[in-house]
N, C-alpha and C positions, 0 to 999 in steps of 0.2 A: 504494499499499499504506500503511495507517495506521501511525503511530508505535507501536512496542511499549512505549515508556516513557511514563508520565504526566507526566514532567518536561519543561518547555519546553526547546527547544534553546538552548544558551548560546553567546555569542560568545567568541572568543579574544582575549587581550590580549598582544601580543609586544613586548618592548622590550630594549634592550641595557643591560647593567650590568657594572661592573667585576668581574672574576672573583673577586678577594679578598672583595669585599662579598657576592657571591652565595654563596660557600662559607660565610662567617660567618653569613649569614642562614639558610641551610639547616641549619647546625649548631645554631643556637639553636632553630629550629623542631623539629628532631629531639629536642633535649633536653626540649622542652615536649611531645613526642609529638603534635605538631599538623602537619597538612599545610601547606606553605608557601603554597599557593593560598588556603587558608582564612584565613590571617593577612593576606594581601594584600587579599582581598575585604573583610575586617573593617576594615582601614585605609581602603580606598576609601570604604566606607559612612560611617565616622566623619568622614573629611575632607570629604565632600560635605555632611553634616549640619552640620558646624561652619561651613562657608562659607555655607550657606543661612541659618543663624541670624544670621551677621554682616552679611549683605547681602540685602535683600529683592529686589534686582534680579536675583539668580541664579534660573534656572528650578528648579522643584521636580523631584524624582525622577519623579513621576507625569507631569509635562508632558514630560520628556525621553523617557519611554517611548513617548509618543504621536507624537513627531516622526518624520517619514519621513526616511531617510538622503538626503543630497545626491547628486544624480546626477552621474556623471563626465561631463565634456564629451566630445562625440564628436570624435574626431580621425581623420584619414585614415591609411592604412597608410604613406604617405610621410612623415608627421610623426612616427610612432612611432620612438623611438630617436634622434631628431635632437636634439642639444643646442642650447639657446638661449643665445646669447652675450649678456652684460649690456650 
């Protein structure tokens, strides 16, 4: 079945943050009447652009979009869940 939306599928970005920082961030975003996700995406774009300007060795956004994701190594069911000792 074809997609009903013309927008491309987006990836999710999950990370842990201190609860107090999260609440403060959400409060500021609400005061500015802006979605928190929009602010984070803006920050990410700005950060990438800044780093690309300061280092020509970093990949461009266009080259990042063309890269295929790394494949996960195949592991047997016996190896799953096994902790590796250092």
